[in-house]
OpenMM code with the backbone's topology and positions (N, CA, C; nanometers):
from openmm import Vec3, app, unit

residues = "MET ARG ASP ALA ASP GLN PRO SER VAL THR LEU GLY ASN ARG LEU GLN LEU ASN LEU ILE GLU LEU LYS LYS ALA ASP ARG LEU GLY LEU GLY ALA ASP PRO LEU SER ALA TRP ILE THR PHE PHE GLU HIS TRP ARG GLU GLU GLN THR MET ALA ALA ILE GLU HIS ALA PRO ILE GLN GLU ALA LEU ASN ARG VAL ARG GLN LEU SER ALA ASP GLU GLU ALA ARG ARG LEU ALA PHE VAL ARG GLU ARG ALA LEU HIS ASP GLU VAL SER LEU LEU LYS GLU ALA ARG GLU GLU GLY ARG GLU GLU GLY ARG GLU GLU GLY GLU GLN LEU GLY MET GLN LYS GLY ARG LEU ALA ALA ALA GLN ASP THR ALA ARG ASN LEU ILE ALA LEU GLY VAL LEU SER ASP GLY GLN ILE ALA GLN ALA THR GLY LEU THR VAL ALA GLN VAL GLU ALA LEU ARG".split()
positions = [
    Vec3(3.1266, 1.3525, 0.4763),
    Vec3(3.0346, 1.4008, 0.5771),
    Vec3(3.0872, 1.4244, 0.7125),
    Vec3(3.0478, 1.5252, 0.7777),
    Vec3(3.1076, 1.5605, 0.9176),
    Vec3(2.9957, 1.5616, 1.0231),
    Vec3(3.0368, 1.5370, 1.1409),
    Vec3(2.9363, 1.5467, 1.2525),
    Vec3(2.9131, 1.6921, 1.2805),
    Vec3(2.7989, 1.7346, 1.3019),
    Vec3(2.7620, 1.8838, 1.3137),
    Vec3(2.8234, 1.9279, 1.4575),
    Vec3(2.8127, 1.8465, 1.5548),
    Vec3(2.8658, 1.8863, 1.6806),
    Vec3(3.0160, 1.8729, 1.7049),
    Vec3(3.0606, 1.7772, 1.6272),
    Vec3(3.2181, 1.7582, 1.6354),
    Vec3(3.2743, 1.7567, 1.4939),
    Vec3(3.3095, 1.8649, 1.4359),
    Vec3(3.3453, 1.8802, 1.2944),
    Vec3(3.4704, 1.7926, 1.2675),
    Vec3(3.5482, 1.7592, 1.3711),
    Vec3(3.6625, 1.6843, 1.3497),
    Vec3(3.6364, 1.5349, 1.3209),
    Vec3(3.5097, 1.4867, 1.3442),
    Vec3(3.4781, 1.3570, 1.3128),
    Vec3(3.4187, 1.3524, 1.1805),
    Vec3(3.4906, 1.2753, 1.0917),
    Vec3(3.4487, 1.2583, 0.9495),
    Vec3(3.4174, 1.1098, 0.9219),
    Vec3(3.3257, 1.0970, 0.8189),
    Vec3(3.3065, 0.9534, 0.7728),
    Vec3(3.4133, 0.9256, 0.6650),
    Vec3(3.4893, 0.8212, 0.6900),
    Vec3(3.5929, 0.7823, 0.5974),
    Vec3(3.5950, 0.6362, 0.5797),
    Vec3(3.7241, 0.5763, 0.5605),
    Vec3(3.7316, 0.4360, 0.5451),
    Vec3(3.7031, 0.3613, 0.6724),
    Vec3(3.7307, 0.4204, 0.7801),
    Vec3(3.7047, 0.3555, 0.9077),
    Vec3(3.5618, 0.3712, 0.9612),
    Vec3(3.4971, 0.4847, 0.9182),
    Vec3(3.3638, 0.5087, 0.9658),
    Vec3(3.2843, 0.5566, 0.8454),
    Vec3(3.1882, 0.4649, 0.8037),
    Vec3(3.1130, 0.5028, 0.6794),
    Vec3(2.9705, 0.4566, 0.7025),
    Vec3(2.8884, 0.5208, 0.6108),
    Vec3(2.7472, 0.4950, 0.6199),
    Vec3(2.7090, 0.4390, 0.4675),
    Vec3(2.6374, 0.3238, 0.4759),
    Vec3(2.6023, 0.2644, 0.3563),
    Vec3(2.4528, 0.2289, 0.3589),
    Vec3(2.3818, 0.2810, 0.2464),
    Vec3(2.2398, 0.2589, 0.2328),
    Vec3(2.2252, 0.1689, 0.1176),
    Vec3(2.1637, 0.0499, 0.1383),
    Vec3(2.1379, -0.0386, 0.0283),
    Vec3(1.9976, -0.1030, 0.0421),
    Vec3(1.9311, -0.1079, -0.0707),
    Vec3(1.8063, -0.1708, -0.0708),
    Vec3(1.8294, -0.3217, -0.0756),
    Vec3(1.7832, -0.3919, 0.0269),
    Vec3(1.8149, -0.5391, 0.0416),
    Vec3(1.7538, -0.6168, -0.0771),
    Vec3(1.6418, -0.5821, -0.1261),
    Vec3(1.5949, -0.6576, -0.2311),
    Vec3(1.6749, -0.6457, -0.3702),
    Vec3(1.7548, -0.5377, -0.3747),
    Vec3(1.8362, -0.5159, -0.4914),
    Vec3(1.9924, -0.5556, -0.4642),
    Vec3(2.0167, -0.5933, -0.3393),
    Vec3(2.1524, -0.6149, -0.2923),
    Vec3(2.2140, -0.7410, -0.3704),
    Vec3(2.1441, -0.8408, -0.3996),
    Vec3(2.2040, -0.9552, -0.4617),
    Vec3(2.2620, -0.9258, -0.6058),
    Vec3(2.1954, -0.8288, -0.6673),
    Vec3(2.2300, -0.7747, -0.7960),
    Vec3(2.3638, -0.6951, -0.7974),
    Vec3(2.4016, -0.6495, -0.6764),
    Vec3(2.5271, -0.5542, -0.6760),
    Vec3(2.6514, -0.6514, -0.7010),
    Vec3(2.6475, -0.7687, -0.6736),
    Vec3(2.7717, -0.8563, -0.6933),
    Vec3(2.8815, -0.8142, -0.6002),
    Vec3(2.8576, -0.7968, -0.4706),
    Vec3(2.9558, -0.7555, -0.3794),
    Vec3(3.0439, -0.8753, -0.3483),
    Vec3(3.1610, -0.8586, -0.3171),
    Vec3(3.2614, -0.9577, -0.2803),
    Vec3(3.2352, -1.0138, -0.1481),
    Vec3(3.3441, -1.0678, -0.0782),
    Vec3(3.3281, -1.1238, 0.0426),
    Vec3(3.3737, -1.0325, 0.1591),
    Vec3(3.3273, -0.9104, 0.1499),
    Vec3(3.3572, -0.8078, 0.2455),
    Vec3(3.2597, -0.8018, 0.3544),
    Vec3(3.2800, -0.7345, 0.4639),
    Vec3(3.1853, -0.7272, 0.5697),
    Vec3(3.0476, -0.6804, 0.5336),
    Vec3(3.0424, -0.5797, 0.4455),
    Vec3(2.9237, -0.5192, 0.3992),
    Vec3(2.8325, -0.6362, 0.3353),
    Vec3(2.8947, -0.7143, 0.2465),
    Vec3(2.8290, -0.8224, 0.1848),
    Vec3(2.7775, -0.9254, 0.2875),
    Vec3(2.8619, -0.9424, 0.3834),
    Vec3(2.8278, -1.0395, 0.4895),
    Vec3(2.6955, -0.9982, 0.5714),
    Vec3(2.6963, -0.8576, 0.5947),
    Vec3(2.5758, -0.8044, 0.6686),
    Vec3(2.4514, -0.8134, 0.5751),
    Vec3(2.4703, -0.7883, 0.4573),
    Vec3(2.3581, -0.7977, 0.3602),
    Vec3(2.3040, -0.9416, 0.3633),
    Vec3(2.3838, -1.0347, 0.3536),
    Vec3(2.3511, -1.1838, 0.3633),
    Vec3(2.2809, -1.2027, 0.4916),
    Vec3(2.3325, -1.1470, 0.6016),
    Vec3(2.2650, -1.1739, 0.7302),
    Vec3(2.1191, -1.1220, 0.7228),
    Vec3(2.1060, -1.0014, 0.6882),
    Vec3(1.9646, -0.9434, 0.6798),
    Vec3(1.8731, -1.0112, 0.5908),
    Vec3(1.9242, -1.0617, 0.4831),
    Vec3(1.8450, -1.1307, 0.3789),
    Vec3(1.8195, -1.2843, 0.4131),
    Vec3(1.9139, -1.3455, 0.4745),
    Vec3(1.9137, -1.4965, 0.4863),
    Vec3(1.9333, -1.5416, 0.6351),
    Vec3(1.9008, -1.4705, 0.7369),
    Vec3(1.9368, -1.5082, 0.8661),
    Vec3(1.8719, -1.6309, 0.9119),
    Vec3(1.7621, -1.6826, 0.8503),
    Vec3(1.6998, -1.7983, 0.8913),
    Vec3(1.7588, -1.9314, 0.8189),
    Vec3(1.8495, -1.9062, 0.7242),
    Vec3(1.9037, -2.0220, 0.6408),
    Vec3(2.0322, -2.0603, 0.7096),
    Vec3(2.0347, -2.1780, 0.7760),
    Vec3(2.1550, -2.2273, 0.8548),
    Vec3(2.2721, -2.2428, 0.7580),
    Vec3(2.2547, -2.2976, 0.6485),
    Vec3(2.3722, -2.3290, 0.5484),
    Vec3(2.4338, -2.1968, 0.5050),
    Vec3(2.3555, -2.1013, 0.4729),
    Vec3(2.4049, -1.9757, 0.4239),
    Vec3(2.4796, -1.9039, 0.5353),
    Vec3(2.4230, -1.9050, 0.6532),
    Vec3(2.4824, -1.8289, 0.7654),
    Vec3(2.6237, -1.9088, 0.8135),
    Vec3(2.6230, -2.0370, 0.7973),
    Vec3(2.7423, -2.1040, 0.8380),
    Vec3(2.8661, -2.0755, 0.7503),
    Vec3(2.8405, -2.0219, 0.6350),
    Vec3(2.9522, -1.9822, 0.5461),
    Vec3(3.0057, -1.8512, 0.5890),
    Vec3(2.9348, -1.7705, 0.6759),
    Vec3(2.9836, -1.6405, 0.7086),
    Vec3(3.0810, -1.6502, 0.8340),
    Vec3(3.1949, -1.5989, 0.8284),
    Vec3(3.2940, -1.6030, 0.9316),
    Vec3(3.3129, -1.4719, 1.0065),
    Vec3(3.2476, -1.3633, 0.9555),
    Vec3(3.2675, -1.2362, 1.0133),
    Vec3(3.2102, -1.2375, 1.1588),
    Vec3(3.3040, -1.2080, 1.2617),
    Vec3(3.2574, -1.2280, 1.4003),
    Vec3(3.1343, -1.1473, 1.4450),
    Vec3(3.1326, -1.0197, 1.4100),
    Vec3(3.0107, -0.9421, 1.4541),
    Vec3(2.8746, -1.0022, 1.4020),
    Vec3(2.8827, -1.0616, 1.2813),
    Vec3(2.7647, -1.1192, 1.2335),
    Vec3(2.7290, -1.2541, 1.3077),
    Vec3(2.8340, -1.3301, 1.3407),
    Vec3(2.8152, -1.4511, 1.4204),
    Vec3(2.7615, -1.4068, 1.5573),
    Vec3(2.8026, -1.2990, 1.6185),
    Vec3(2.7486, -1.2549, 1.7414),
    Vec3(2.5972, -1.2186, 1.7288),
    Vec3(2.5604, -1.1397, 1.6189),
    Vec3(2.4217, -1.1073, 1.5932),
    Vec3(2.3415, -1.2277, 1.5732),
    Vec3(2.3836, -1.3236, 1.4947),
    Vec3(2.3127, -1.4443, 1.4795),
    Vec3(2.2933, -1.5285, 1.6018),
    Vec3(2.3915, -1.5280, 1.6820),
    Vec3(2.3780, -1.6019, 1.8118),
    Vec3(2.2750, -1.5245, 1.9040),
    Vec3(2.2769, -1.3962, 1.9020),
    Vec3(2.1726, -1.3196, 1.9864),
    Vec3(2.0300, -1.3423, 1.9232),
    Vec3(2.0146, -1.3519, 1.7894),
    Vec3(1.8930, -1.3807, 1.7391),
    Vec3(1.8428, -1.5228, 1.7802),
    Vec3(1.9296, -1.6174, 1.7751),
    Vec3(1.8980, -1.7512, 1.8203),
    Vec3(1.8599, -1.7498, 1.9648),
    Vec3(1.9360, -1.6830, 2.0495),
    Vec3(1.8966, -1.6798, 2.1924),
    Vec3(1.7587, -1.6235, 2.2137),
    Vec3(1.7272, -1.5155, 2.1331),
    Vec3(1.5970, -1.4511, 2.1505),
    Vec3(1.4860, -1.5385, 2.0979),
    Vec3(1.5160, -1.6065, 1.9898),
    Vec3(1.4208, -1.6973, 1.9396),
    Vec3(1.3882, -1.8193, 2.0310),
    Vec3(1.4922, -1.8573, 2.0987),
    Vec3(1.4654, -1.9763, 2.1883),
    Vec3(1.4027, -1.9374, 2.3215),
    Vec3(1.4055, -1.8187, 2.3580),
    Vec3(1.3515, -1.7701, 2.4836),
    Vec3(1.1944, -1.7458, 2.4589),
    Vec3(1.1199, -1.8299, 2.5306),
    Vec3(0.9713, -1.8228, 2.5141),
    Vec3(0.9216, -1.6803, 2.5580),
    Vec3(0.9724, -1.6230, 2.6625),
    Vec3(0.9254, -1.4960, 2.7042),
    Vec3(0.9579, -1.3799, 2.6005),
    Vec3(1.0882, -1.3883, 2.5453),
    Vec3(1.1286, -1.2952, 2.4444),
    Vec3(1.0453, -1.3057, 2.3216),
    Vec3(1.0018, -1.4252, 2.2762),
    Vec3(0.9134, -1.4420, 2.1633),
    Vec3(0.7776, -1.3813, 2.1948),
    Vec3(0.7255, -1.4125, 2.3170),
    Vec3(0.5988, -1.3569, 2.3531),
    Vec3(0.5988, -1.2056, 2.3467),
    Vec3(0.7015, -1.1349, 2.4061),
    Vec3(0.7118, -0.9982, 2.4059),
    Vec3(0.7273, -0.9395, 2.2694),
    Vec3(0.8030, -1.0054, 2.1819),
    Vec3(0.8084, -0.9607, 2.0505),
    Vec3(0.6673, -0.9666, 1.9743),
    Vec3(0.6015, -1.0786, 1.9970),
    Vec3(0.4733, -1.1003, 1.9481),
    Vec3(0.3762, -0.9886, 1.9958),
    Vec3(0.3770, -0.9518, 2.1236),
    Vec3(0.2893, -0.8599, 2.1848),
    Vec3(0.3280, -0.7192, 2.1295),
    Vec3(0.4557, -0.6972, 2.1132),
    Vec3(0.4987, -0.5629, 2.0588),
    Vec3(0.4483, -0.5385, 1.9131),
    Vec3(0.4697, -0.6467, 1.8375),
    Vec3(0.4329, -0.6488, 1.6926),
    Vec3(0.2762, -0.6242, 1.6777),
    Vec3(0.2035, -0.6929, 1.7727),
    Vec3(0.0554, -0.6789, 1.7675),
    Vec3(0.0219, -0.5338, 1.8051),
    Vec3(0.0857, -0.4821, 1.9073),
    Vec3(0.0609, -0.3456, 1.9425),
    Vec3(0.0888, -0.2427, 1.8349),
    Vec3(0.1961, -0.2652, 1.7604),
    Vec3(0.2280, -0.1751, 1.6516),
    Vec3(0.1246, -0.1907, 1.5399),
    Vec3(0.0739, -0.3178, 1.5082),
    Vec3(-0.0310, -0.3325, 1.4235),
    Vec3(-0.1639, -0.2574, 1.4631),
    Vec3(-0.1885, -0.2801, 1.5890),
    Vec3(-0.3027, -0.2136, 1.6401),
    Vec3(-0.2978, -0.0624, 1.6374),
    Vec3(-0.1830, -0.0011, 1.6628),
    Vec3(-0.1560, 0.1392, 1.6423),
    Vec3(-0.1897, 0.1886, 1.5078),
    Vec3(-0.1288, 0.1183, 1.4143),
    Vec3(-0.1438, 0.1506, 1.2765),
    Vec3(-0.2942, 0.1465, 1.2383),
    Vec3(-0.3634, 0.0432, 1.2722),
    Vec3(-0.5088, 0.0295, 1.2480),
    Vec3(-0.5916, 0.1417, 1.3102),
    Vec3(-0.5583, 0.1696, 1.4367),
    Vec3(-0.6282, 0.2794, 1.5112),
    Vec3(-0.6018, 0.4124, 1.4365),
    Vec3(-0.4783, 0.4427, 1.3950),
    Vec3(-0.4533, 0.5642, 1.3244),
    Vec3(-0.5227, 0.5695, 1.1965),
    Vec3(-0.5353, 0.4624, 1.1224),
    Vec3(-0.6089, 0.4586, 1.0016),
    Vec3(-0.7540, 0.4862, 1.0109),
    Vec3(-0.8107, 0.4093, 1.1190),
    Vec3(-0.9528, 0.4357, 1.1501),
    Vec3(-0.9806, 0.5831, 1.1859),
    Vec3(-0.8860, 0.6417, 1.2690),
    Vec3(-0.9055, 0.7760, 1.3111),
    Vec3(-0.8982, 0.8660, 1.1896),
    Vec3(-0.8072, 0.8421, 1.0977),
    Vec3(-0.7969, 0.9266, 0.9780),
    Vec3(-0.9236, 0.9195, 0.8900),
    Vec3(-0.9811, 0.7936, 0.8786),
    Vec3(-1.1010, 0.7769, 0.8007),
    Vec3(-1.2100, 0.8434, 0.8708),
    Vec3(-1.2253, 0.8376, 1.0027),
    Vec3(-1.3325, 0.8937, 1.0785),
    Vec3(-1.3299, 1.0406, 1.0577),
    Vec3(-1.2000, 1.0989, 1.0733),
    Vec3(-1.1878, 1.2436, 1.0551),
    Vec3(-1.2286, 1.2952, 0.9214),
    Vec3(-1.1920, 1.2171, 0.8136),
    Vec3(-1.2315, 1.2459, 0.6794),
    Vec3(-1.3770, 1.2470, 0.6625),
    Vec3(-1.4504, 1.1461, 0.7206),
    Vec3(-1.5872, 1.1281, 0.7137),
    Vec3(-1.6503, 1.2496, 0.7854),
    Vec3(-1.6095, 1.2794, 0.9000),
    Vec3(-1.6678, 1.3938, 0.9770),
    Vec3(-1.6482, 1.5293, 0.8990),
    Vec3(-1.5292, 1.5324, 0.8435),
    Vec3(-1.4937, 1.6564, 0.7539),
    Vec3(-1.5977, 1.6712, 0.6411),
    Vec3(-1.6137, 1.5457, 0.5758),
    Vec3(-1.7032, 1.5523, 0.4653),
    Vec3(-1.8460, 1.5916, 0.5024),
    Vec3(-1.8915, 1.5343, 0.6137),
    Vec3(-2.0297, 1.5597, 0.6620),
    Vec3(-2.0309, 1.7143, 0.6950),
    Vec3(-1.9349, 1.7628, 0.7722),
    Vec3(-1.9474, 1.9025, 0.8097),
    Vec3(-1.9369, 1.9951, 0.6805),
    Vec3(-1.8517, 1.9413, 0.5845),
    Vec3(-1.8398, 2.0249, 0.4588),
    Vec3(-1.9781, 2.0200, 0.3801),
    Vec3(-2.0397, 1.9083, 0.3904),
    Vec3(-2.1735, 1.9025, 0.3216),
    Vec3(-2.2765, 1.9920, 0.3873),
    Vec3(-2.2727, 1.9939, 0.5209),
    Vec3(-2.3706, 2.0758, 0.5991),
    Vec3(-2.3402, 2.2160, 0.5812),
    Vec3(-2.2195, 2.2500, 0.5746),
    Vec3(-2.1823, 2.3953, 0.5556),
    Vec3(-2.2163, 2.4362, 0.4119),
    Vec3(-2.1946, 2.3532, 0.3240),
    Vec3(-2.2256, 2.3774, 0.1793),
    Vec3(-2.3791, 2.3980, 0.1559),
    Vec3(-2.4572, 2.3116, 0.2300),
    Vec3(-2.5963, 2.3211, 0.2170),
    Vec3(-2.6435, 2.4521, 0.2838),
    Vec3(-2.5855, 2.4901, 0.3974),
    Vec3(-2.6253, 2.6157, 0.4623),
    Vec3(-2.5948, 2.7345, 0.3641),
    Vec3(-2.4774, 2.7291, 0.3083),
    Vec3(-2.4402, 2.8465, 0.2243),
    Vec3(-2.5267, 2.8476, 0.0966),
    Vec3(-2.5605, 2.7260, 0.0486),
    Vec3(-2.6571, 2.7207, -0.0655),
    Vec3(-2.7945, 2.7707, -0.0282),
    Vec3(-2.8453, 2.7410, 0.0906),
    Vec3(-2.9680, 2.7929, 0.1271),
    Vec3(-2.9687, 2.9406, 0.1414),
    Vec3(-2.8611, 2.9941, 0.2033),
    Vec3(-2.8505, 3.1403, 0.2140),
    Vec3(-2.8396, 3.2098, 0.0794),
    Vec3(-2.7610, 3.1562, -0.0083),
    Vec3(-2.7527, 3.2150, -0.1384),
    Vec3(-2.8856, 3.2159, -0.2157),
    Vec3(-2.9608, 3.1022, -0.2001),
    Vec3(-3.0902, 3.0993, -0.2657),
    Vec3(-3.1910, 3.1989, -0.2091),
    Vec3(-3.1828, 3.2074, -0.0707),
    Vec3(-3.2677, 3.3142, -0.0043),
    Vec3(-3.2405, 3.4516, -0.0524),
    Vec3(-3.1115, 3.4812, -0.0606),
    Vec3(-3.0670, 3.6003, -0.1032),
    Vec3(-3.1035, 3.6308, -0.2426),
    Vec3(-3.0946, 3.5357, -0.3296),
    Vec3(-3.1398, 3.5563, -0.4714),
    Vec3(-3.2850, 3.5860, -0.4779),
    Vec3(-3.3626, 3.5134, -0.3920),
    Vec3(-3.5141, 3.5296, -0.3952),
    Vec3(-3.5370, 3.6770, -0.3437),
    Vec3(-3.4662, 3.7134, -0.2451),
    Vec3(-3.4925, 3.8446, -0.1833),
    Vec3(-3.4564, 3.9514, -0.2890),
    Vec3(-3.3473, 3.9418, -0.3681),
    Vec3(-3.3089, 4.0326, -0.4646),
    Vec3(-3.4221, 4.0480, -0.5733),
    Vec3(-3.4663, 3.9262, -0.6079),
    Vec3(-3.5843, 3.9302, -0.7103),
    Vec3(-3.6996, 3.9974, -0.6592),
    Vec3(-3.7475, 3.9792, -0.5303),
    Vec3(-3.8639, 4.0344, -0.4720),
    Vec3(-3.8334, 4.1915, -0.4582),
    Vec3(-3.7046, 4.2335, -0.4256),
    Vec3(-3.6764, 4.3731, -0.4150),
    Vec3(-3.6910, 4.4350, -0.5539),
    Vec3(-3.6461, 4.3654, -0.6561),
    Vec3(-3.6490, 4.4160, -0.7908),
    Vec3(-3.8002, 4.4463, -0.8306),
    Vec3(-3.8900, 4.3559, -0.7940),
    Vec3(-4.0293, 4.3758, -0.8184),
    Vec3(-4.0897, 4.4982, -0.7622),
    Vec3(-4.0297, 4.5308, -0.6400),
    Vec3(-4.0715, 4.6547, -0.5686),
    Vec3(-4.2173, 4.6491, -0.5127),
    Vec3(-4.2652, 4.5395, -0.4882),
    Vec3(-4.4072, 4.5187, -0.4470),
    Vec3(-4.4125, 4.5054, -0.3006),
    Vec3(-4.3240, 4.4272, -0.2366),
    Vec3(-4.3263, 4.4048, -0.0930),
    Vec3(-4.2306, 4.4842, -0.0186),
    Vec3(-4.2671, 4.4975, 0.1161),
    Vec3(-4.1805, 4.5722, 0.2097),
    Vec3(-4.0573, 4.4889, 0.2512),
    Vec3(-3.9553, 4.5477, 0.3204),
    Vec3(-3.8418, 4.4695, 0.3587),
    Vec3(-3.8887, 4.3553, 0.4667),
    Vec3(-3.9824, 4.3830, 0.5547),
    Vec3(-4.0380, 4.2910, 0.6510),
    Vec3(-4.0987, 4.1718, 0.5776),
    Vec3(-4.1851, 4.1952, 0.4770),
    Vec3(-4.2457, 4.0984, 0.4062),
    Vec3(-4.1545, 4.0040, 0.3319),
    Vec3(-4.0474, 4.0677, 0.2694),
    Vec3(-3.9455, 3.9886, 0.2001),
    Vec3(-3.8697, 3.9038, 0.2987),
    Vec3(-3.8367, 3.9616, 0.4097),
    Vec3(-3.7677, 3.8884, 0.5183),
    Vec3(-3.8512, 3.7638, 0.5655),
    Vec3(-3.9873, 3.7852, 0.5843),
    Vec3(-4.0688, 3.6775, 0.6180),
    Vec3(-4.0780, 3.5704, 0.5166),
    Vec3(-4.0820, 3.6093, 0.3903),
    Vec3(-4.0982, 3.5158, 0.2708),
    Vec3(-3.9692, 3.4309, 0.2545),
    Vec3(-3.8486, 3.4929, 0.2764),
    Vec3(-3.7217, 3.4356, 0.2431),
    Vec3(-3.6541, 3.3599, 0.3670),
    Vec3(-3.6927, 3.4028, 0.4849),
    Vec3(-3.6349, 3.3509, 0.6079),
    Vec3(-3.5113, 3.4317, 0.6500),
    Vec3(-3.4753, 3.5440, 0.5740),
    Vec3(-3.3739, 3.6279, 0.6106),
    Vec3(-3.4186, 3.7239, 0.7141),
    Vec3(-3.3235, 3.7920, 0.7829),
    Vec3(-3.3581, 3.8995, 0.8690),
    Vec3(-3.3878, 4.0296, 0.7923),
    Vec3(-3.4557, 4.1234, 0.8580),
    Vec3(-3.4802, 4.2603, 0.7931),
    Vec3(-3.3496, 4.3209, 0.7639),
    Vec3(-3.2498, 4.3116, 0.8459),
    Vec3(-3.1237, 4.3750, 0.8217),
    Vec3(-3.0560, 4.3183, 0.7037),
    Vec3(-3.0656, 4.1846, 0.6857),
    Vec3(-3.0052, 4.1201, 0.5669),
    Vec3(-3.0772, 4.1742, 0.4419),
    Vec3(-3.2009, 4.1793, 0.4463),
    Vec3(-3.2841, 4.2318, 0.3239),
    Vec3(-3.2431, 4.3777, 0.3058),
    Vec3(-3.2269, 4.4524, 0.3994),
    Vec3(-3.1880, 4.6008, 0.3918),
    Vec3(-3.0468, 4.6087, 0.3287),
    Vec3(-2.9583, 4.5143, 0.3660),
    Vec3(-2.8194, 4.5125, 0.3092),
    Vec3(-2.8209, 4.4709, 0.1637),
    Vec3(-2.9161, 4.3929, 0.1274),
    Vec3(-2.9197, 4.3559, -0.0171),
    Vec3(-2.9666, 4.4645, -0.1100),
    Vec3(-3.0502, 4.5625, -0.0552),
    Vec3(-3.1001, 4.6697, -0.1293),
    Vec3(-2.9857, 4.7551, -0.1803),
] * unit.nanometer
topology = app.Topology()
chain = topology.addChain("A")
for resn in residues:
    res = topology.addResidue(resn, chain)
    for name in ("N", "CA", "C"):
        topology.addAtom(name, app.Element.getBySymbol(name[0]), res)
């Protein structure tokens, strides 16, 4: 893979991208490399014994930062507020979608009923025209159509 803006930058042994499903990571049987250590961090960061066995310096720095944030009352409060705001946003979006669907359904039903009434009135008008007994004005009055609509059906 290459960087689009800087084609000279390539992903290789020193710069690489790894995508791993954490739930399946334990089954990969990775060795004691940094990737395995990061997977362990993401899976087991709350387990003190497991994390004590990891000596990879960047992971220890990340673990220390997590501990600092966990110990700071204000940071925990902000994280809680942010999490709640994200949940609220998801709930509001879900409600808006459901409301939109319901409005769409109602509008669709109303539109369908209007079309059905118009089609029924047109069918009745065609039947009355076929009888040849009534004038266009009388047919319009009986069906609720305009005289122009009755004339168009002739």
